[in-house]
N, C-alpha and C positions, 0 to 999 in steps of 0.2 A: 022486450028490450027497447028502450027509447032511442030516438035518433041521436041524442047527445052521447049516450053510452056507445053506440056503434061508431060515432065519430071519434071518441076517445080511443077505442080499440084500433081504428085505422091509423090514427096518429101514432100510437104506440108501435104498431107494426112497421110504419115508415121509419121511425127513429131506430128501431132494431135493425132494419135493413141498411140504413145509413151507417150505423156503428159497425156492422159486419163488413160493409164495403170499405170503410176506413181502416179497419183492422187488416183486411186482406191487402189493401193498397200499400200501407206503410210497414206491415210486418209479414208480408207474404213469403219472403225469403226464409223466415224462421218457422214457417208452417209447412215445410216440404214433407214432413213426416205424415201429415194427414193424407190418407189415401194410399199410403205405401206401407201399411202395417202388415205383419204376418196374419194371414187369414183373409186379406183382401185378394179377390180373384181377378186376375188380369190375363186375358187371352188375346194375343196379337198374332194374327195371320197375315197373309199377303194383302188382302183387301178388306179385312174385317178386324175391328178392335172392339172387344167386349170387356166391360169392367164392372165388377160387383164389389163395392166397398163394404163388405159384411162387417168386419171387425171395427172399422171406423164408425159405421152407423150404430153398432151396439154401444160403443164407448160414448158417442154423442147422445144417444138415447138415455143412458144411465146418468150422464152429467146434467142433461136437461131435466130429468125426473128429480134429481136431488135439488137442483136450483128451484124448480117450481114448488117442491114440497117445503123448502126453506122459506120461500116467499109466502106461501100459504100459512106457515107456522107463525110468522110475525105479523100477519094481516090482522 
């Protein structure tokens, strides 16, 4: 992989992070369901909070897989 290709991937990752940040900043109040789905495990004790977003991560994984396969299809 050449330096130019690595640079393009880093720029793409940066743009994706900025877009995600803007989405959370401006639409965060509409995304409260993320992380609070049935199947997400939350343990809250006196001094310990443990959180396993299992269902959220499965849904995110399926959506990203579909997105990347669609991008690959049209490439």
